[in-house]
Structures are given as structure tokens and as C-alpha cells.
N, C-alpha and C positions, 0 to 999 in steps of 0.2 A: 274324238280322238284327244281333246284337250281334257275333257271330263276323265277319260281314262288315265291320262298321266297324272292329273291331280289326285285322283283315288289312289294310284300307286304311290305317289308321293307321301301322302297321308299315312297311308298304311306302313310304309318303310319309317317314317319319323316315329310313328307310335312304337314299333317294334324296337327302334333304337332306343327310345326313352325307358321303354319297360326293361330291355337288356342291361342299360346303364344302372337302372333302380337295383335289379336284381344281383347285379355284380357287385355293387356298393355295399347291399345288404350282406352279401356273403363275406366280401372283405372285413365289415365291421365285427362280423362274427368270430373272426380269427383272433389268435393270441396278440398280445401288444406288440412284441417285436416283429412278427410276420406282418400284421396290419400296418406297422409304422413304415417298414420297408416298401410295401406296396403304395401306400398313399404317397411316400416320398417320390417314388417313381412317377406318380400321376402329376405331383406338382412339378417335376423336372419336365415332363412331357407339356404341361399347360404353358410353363414359363418359356420353353423353347419354341412352342407354337406361336406365342405372343411376338417373341423376338424375332420369328421368321417373317411374320406380318410387318414388324417394324423395319426389318432389312430390306424387304421388298419395295416399301415405301422409299427408304433412304436411296436404294439404288436406282430406282426410276428418276429419282430427282437429282442425283448428285452424279451419275456415271457420265452424263452428257455436259458436265461444266465446261468442257473446252471445246464444245462444237458450237458453231457459229449459226445464228438464226433464232427466231422466236420460239416460245416453248411449243407451241402448236407445231410449229414445221420440225422441231427436234422430236417431237413424239411421233410424229408420222415417219420420220427417218428412221428411228429406233424400231418402230413396228415393221417397216419395210424390210429392214436389215436384219432382223432377228432370225428369219428362217432362210435356208437356202432355196432358191427358187430356180427353176429351168424353164426355157421356151419349149415350143414344140420339137424342136430338133434336138431336144436333149442337152443344149449348151446352156451353160451357167449364165444367169442374168448379170445386168449391171449393180444389181443390189447387194447380192453376195461379193462381188468384186469390191464394192465400196466398202464393205465390212472387213474385208482383208487388207484393204490399203490405207487403213486408218492410220493417221500420223503416229509416230513412236511415242510421243509424249501422252497421247491419248490411251495407248495401250499400256504404258507405264501405270497412269493414273487409275485405269481400270483394275490392273493387277493389284495395286496398292490397296484399292477400295475392297477387293475381294479378301485380301489378307486381314484387313481390318475387320471385316464382317466375320471371317473365321475366328477372330479373336474374340469377338463378342459373343459368339455361340459356345465358346470353349469356357467361358467364364463360370456358369453355374456347374457345369459339368467338371471343374477342377475341385468342386467340394467332395468329389468321391476319390480322385487320385493324388491331390496335391495337398493334403492336410498335414503340415509338419510342425514341430515346435516353433519354428521361425517360418513365417510366410516365404514362398519361393517367388522368384521374379516373374515367373509365368503367371501365378495367380494374380500378383500385383498388376501386371500389364493387362491381363484379360478382364479383370473386374473394372480397371480404368476405362478400358475401351467400351465397357458396358455402360459405365456413367457417361462417357462422352456419346454414346449413341443415343440415349435418353435426352440428352441436351440438345444433339442435333436435330433429333425428330422434333422437339418441343419448338426450336427456333424456326425451322422450316414450316410448321403449320401456323404459329403466330404470324410470320412474316406474309404467309399466303393470305391469311385473314385480313391483314393490313392491307395488302395489295387488292384484295377483292373491294374493300371499301374505297380505297384510294380510286380505283377504276370506276366505281359508281359516282364519286364526287367529282373526281378531276378527267375523267374518261381516259385515264392512263395508269395502267397498273406497274408495279415494281418489275424491273425486268428479271427473267428468271436467273440469269447468272448473278446479278447483284444479291438475289434472296440467298443463293448457295454459299456466295463468298461470305456475306454477313452472318448466316447460320454457322459456317465452319469456324468463324473467328469467335463468336459468342460461345460455341461448344467447347472450343480449345481454351478460352479465357476462364471459364466456369470450371472445366476439368483440371486445369494447373492450379487455379486458386483453390478450389475444393479440395484437392490432394493435399496441398500445402496446409491447409485448415484442419484436415481430419488426421494426417500422417506425421506432421512436424510440429504443429503449433501444441504447446502444452495443455493439458486437460483444465480447464476453468474450475475454480471452487466458488461454489454460491452459499451464503450464510442466510439462513432463514429461521426466523422465530414463528413458532405455533402454538397458540393458546389452546389449552387442554382443561375442559371442565373437571373438577375434582381431582387434580392432579395432586398426589400427596405432597407435603411441603418437602419431604425428603428427596423427591424427584423434580423438584422446581429446579430448572437449569440444566435438566439431564440432556446430554448432547448425543446425537445420532448422525453416523456418517451414512450416507445413502449412496450405494452403487447400483448400476442397472445396466443391463445391455452391453456386457462387455465382449460378448461373441468370440471368446478365443477359439480360433480355427484357421480357415484358408487364408486370410488376409490379416488376423490379428495373432500375434506370437507372444512368447514369453516376455521379450522386451517391453511390449505393451501393458502387458499385466502387471510387470514389476513397476511401471511408472504408477499406474493406479494404486497399486499396495503401497508404494512409498508415499503418494500424496495422502492416502488414507491415514497411514500411521502418523504423518506429520501433523494432521488434524487433531489426533490425541482425543478422540471422542470416547465416551464412555461405552457405546455400542457401535458396532459396524454391521451393515446388513447389506446383502447382494440380492436386489429383488428381481431375480430372473434372467434367462438367456445368458448364463454364464459361458457356455460352451456350445459350440457347433462342429461336434465331432466325437469320435470314440475314445475311451480312456486309453487304448493302446497306441493312439496317435499322437494324443497331446496331453496324456496324463502327467509327464514329466514337466510340462510348462505349468500345469495347474498346482504343482507341489509348492509354488510360491505363495499360496494362500495360507501356508503354515506361518508365514510371517506377519499375517495381519494381528495388530493386538486388539483384542477383544474377542441361517440365512434361507429367505425364500428363493426358490428357483423354478422358473419355468422352463421346460427343455423340449426342443424340437429334435435333438439327437435320438437316434435309435438305441443308444446305450444307456437309457436313462437309469437302469436299475443298477448298473456299475458305477454310474457317475455318482449316485446318491451315496452308495457305500463308500466310493473314494473320497468324497468329501468329508464323511464322518470320520473317515480314517485320518484325515488332515486336521481334524480338531474342530471342524465347521458344524456348528448347530443347525442341521437341517430341519426346518419347520415344515414337514410336508403333512398338510391338512392336519396340523398340531399346533400348540402353543407353549409358551414358556413363561415363568413369572420373572419380573424384574424388580428387585435385584433377584439372582438366580441361586436357589439352595444348591443344586447339584446338576451335572450335565446328563442329559438323557442317554440311555445305552442305546448300542446300535441296533436297529431293527431292519426286518426284511419288508421290501416295499411290494405290495401285491398289485396295486391299482395306482394310476398316476393322474386321475381327475381330479376336479375341484370338487371338495366337500366341505362347505362352510359349517355345517352343523358340527362335525367333528373337529374341524379347526378351531371353533370357539368352545368347544365343550370344556366345562370346568372353569371358564373364565367368570369370576365374581362381577356381578352387575353393579356393584358400587365402586369398582375400580376402572380406570381409564384403560381401553382396549386399542391397542396399535395393530392393524392388519396389514400384512405384505401381500399384495395382490398384483401380479406383474401386469396384466391387462387392464386398462381403464374400464373396459366393458364389465370385467369381474369385479372392480371395485365400485361400479354403480349397482350391479346385482346385489352385492353385499350390503351396501348402504340403504337400498330398497327392503332389505329381507326383514326389517323389523328389529334387528339384533342391534345391541348397543355397541355402537363403533364409533370411536372418537377421531382416529386418524387412519387413512389409508395411503401406504406408500406404494407407488406404482412406477411403471417404465413403458416399454413396448413401443410407443410411437416414435422414438428418435426425433420427435419434431418434424417427421418426414424425412430427415437426413438431407435433402436437397431438392429446390424447387425442380419440377412441379410437383413432386411426390408430397411436398408440404401441404398442398392442398386437400389431397386425399386424407392425410393424418388428420387434419383438422375436421374434415366433414364427417369421418367414419369413426371417431372415438367420442365419447360423451365428454372426456376430458383430454385436453391436448398437450399442454406442457405448464408446468409452473403450479402454484398453489390456488386450491379453489375451496370455498367455504360450501358446505352442503347442509342443508337444514340449519337447524337452531345452533348445534354445537359441532358438527363433524367438519373435518377437512379432508382433502384430498392432494396428495403432491405427486405430480407426474414428472419423473426425470426425463430429459432429452437424451439421456444415454451417456455412459462413462466412455464409451469408444465408438464403434460403428459396427454395422454390419455389412460384411460382403465388400461392397464397392469402397475404397478408400477415399471417400469424397464426402465433405459436409460444405453445403452452399446454403446460406440463410439459416444456419444452424451451427451449434457446436457442441463440443464434447464437455460432459460436466460431472461434478462430485459435489453434492449437497450436503453441508453441514447444518442440521437441524437442531435448534435448541427450543426444548419445551418448557412452556412457561404456564403459570397458574391463571386461568381464566378469570379476568375480574367480574364480580357479580354485578356491577354497576352498568 
């Protein structure tokens, strides 16, 4: 019997894997817009599934905050009262009556907890229905709840680890209620401070000098304002973009570049907010929006020089004409086509992984400007951003003469929270590399 069940299980898993592979192959064969919508739906499903697992963990640990007794007793109590039970005469047992007779403050606490979990799960879904020129309170509150959720789960896990080792050493763990209260306080402090840091604190300006080999004397001292990861969309509106544009203009650089993730929405939703780009005095863009084609045309109509697998000479003789965009992938050879090998080359590559691919390609590239990581935006996501990107944040020297600069992001994505990171705009000054 066991062998038969194992055999059936292996066959079922194999069929599932083959089915997923065939389905993904079919999805990738579709046109860009249809493929994008399906992939985005898959991302929403995956994120909601992960959030559901987080919510179950939080509920099991936090819902019994006001119950008396040890964690083991509480767990048994919850398990006993979860289902209605009847005795042999069909009479309801004491377990269910205990569940119904819970104190009012416990019922209120559980109701508030359910409301909070509902807000958490509504956060990512708000990308579909609540993208406006300025963010709605619903979007801000739900994404703040999501940030609080991450911090609460992190604190509970870390304190449980500490409690485990405390029990090993001192034979006495941290009380369950103490763990939950400390976790709630920590999550609240991080969420409120992080929201202030991301939403109300001004964008920081960094000044960086980067030496470039073979830089012409006429370009010595050339300045570049580097913006990245504005994420105009569900929680970032016109006012935030105006702040970034004003700071960029005050820096009065020779060139302003936007290195990816400018928008998270459709042109018809936030096109009016993007009109502020016409006010920039002087861009590469990676996009996850499913309206990529229209956004590229919109940006060019606003006077933005869109470098889509292409390049431009500095100083520029004339502006490129409007072009139709048939594909949206990375094409390094096309991007570098026509670049003189004796002249410095600056590449705009949104993802640090793309920057490393370009630098390892053998092409002459002197400087790569990137973004994407946000510095992780907040702990503990900072750990993943550091571990899974070849370049994290800041300036890196690569090889003998090449450099990479990774921005921490001009604003933020989704959650209006930054903890252990900050918003930044970088003013880069190019200098001639000394031969000594």
C-alpha cells in the first residue's frame, strides 16, 4: 500500500512538473502584452500565496495574545476549540462553548487582526484598481500593513530563535506573550519610522567623482544626474515625481539620466503625472508595466531621449527620431553598435546582473549606471538584495578601468517604508584618469 501511494505521488508530481513546463512554454510563445499579463497574474498568485503562509504564521502566534497559559497550553486550547464537537447524544461539548464565551476584548483583538490581515492581502491587488495620479489612502494603508507584516514576522522568528537558545543555556525560554508584545512594538516602530523616512524625509543628494580612462579634455568635469527606481504608480504620485524633478534641476548637471523602473502602471492611469518629465533640464528605462510600448512613445513625446538598446554621442549633434519598439529585451550588441572604441562608453543598465553581463562581455565599457536593488528598501530584505546581486549599492571598481554605480533608488517601490536605506539622487562628476 505504501509503495503504491509513493508510486502515485511520484507520477502526480511528474505530471504536474511537465504540465507547468508546457504551460510556461506556451505563455512565452505569446505576444509581449498577452505574455506580460499572464506573467503578472502568476506573480500576483505567487506573492499572495507567500503572504498567505505569512498570515497563517502570524495568526497562530498573535491571535492568542490575551489568552492565559503557556504556549503549549495555548496551542492545545486553540486546537481543541477550532472545531465544533458533539458528544454521543448530539450535545455541544464544552470546547465549542468555550470558543463562544471568549471575553469581548479577545473577540475584538481577533477581529482587528483579521482586518489587518485583509489589508495586507489587499496591498498588491491595489496595483490593479488603485493606481492614480496621486496615491489613495487605501493604497498607502494597505502597503504600510504589508511592511508591518514583514517586520512582525521577522521579529517573531528572531525572538523565537533567541528563546530557543535561551532555553538551551538557561533552561527558561522567553514567554510567548513577551515575544508577541516585543514583536508588535518592534514592527510598529519600524513601520512608523520607515514611513517617515520614505514618505516625508527629503531625497538625499550624493556627490560622486568617477575617473574615466581616455576621457577627452572637453568632457573633464562633465556632470551626470543619476535617477533610478521612481516607481510612479500605486503609492508614488505626481508630487513625489515633482520633488525628484526639482532636485534634479537644482543640481544643474550637464546630463540627467533615469536608469529604469520609472513607472508601475499604464499610460492612461498615470500619464498625466509623467508629464512633469518635460520640466527636466537636459534615459534608460526598465519596465515591468504591461504598457511598455505606449510608455516608450509617451516618454519620447515628452522630449525624453529613450535609449532602448541604442546609444547617443555626447555632446549630441541632434535628437533621434521617434521609433517603433518591436521588442523589449536586452540587446547589448545593438546598444553598443557604432560606439568608437577609442572613446569612453557609459552604459545604462538597470539591473546589476545586466551590468556584470555587460562588463564580462569583452566590450569596452568604462562606466555602468544601475539601480534596481533599492538597497533592499528595508531590513530584512536588505539581506536578499545584498546576497543576490553582484553589485549592491554605491560605487564599485571592476577590472582595471571600469566602474559601476548602483543607486539605492530615487523614491521607493510599493511599500512607502525605508528602514536602513534612504532615497537618493546622485550627481556624478567625470574626471580624467591619471596615468600615474
